LOLOMAR-302804 format. One record per residue (C-alpha): z, x, y; residue in three letters. Coordinates in steps of 0.2 Angstrom, whole numbers, plus 5000, padded with zeros to 4 digits. Example, Ala and Ser with C-alpha at 12.3 -4.5 7.8 and 13.67 -1.06 7.14 Angstrom:
503950624978ALA
503650684995SER
! end
This chain:
505448454900UNK
507148544905UNK
507548684899UNK
505748734901UNK
504648824889UNK
502948904890UNK
502049024900UNK
502548944914UNK
504348984910UNK
503949164906UNK
503449194922UNK
504749104932UNK
506149204924UNK
505049374927UNK
504949334944UNK
506749274947UNK
507349454938UNK
506149544950UNK
506749464964UNK
508649474958UNK
508549664954UNK
507549694970UNK
509149614978UNK
510449704970UNK
509349864972UNK
509449834991UNK
511249784993UNK
511749954984UNK
510650054995UNK
510049995011UNK
508650045021UNK
507950165006UNK
507449994996UNK
506449915012UNK
504849925015UNK
504350125021UNK
505750175009UNK
505650314995UNK
506550164982UNK
505250024988UNK
503750134986UNK
504250184967UNK
504450014964UNK
502649964971UNK
502050104962UNK
502750044944UNK
502049864949UNK
500449924953UNK
500550054936UNK
500949884924UNK
499749774932UNK
498149934930UNK
498849954910UNK
498749774909UNK
496849754916UNK
496549924906UNK
496949844890UNK
496049684892UNK
494349784890UNK
495049864874UNK
495350034882UNK
497150124878UNK
498350034891UNK
499050234892UNK
497650244905UNK
498850124915UNK
500550094909UNK
500649934901UNK
502349924889UNK
502149774877UNK
503349614880UNK
! end
């Protein structure tokens, strides 16, 4: 069981990396990374575009209509 592997481990690593990246961004920029700030808005926009690209790719349309990087 240790170390984790499979799809659950991939999701756990991505969530942990996102949290650490946000924490580092907040520690460097301060209020701009908090909700209501410009960097927070850009981060939310990026995540929404990524999810939209993933969903659009699932219905067999080009992921360019959203934003989906192959990983």
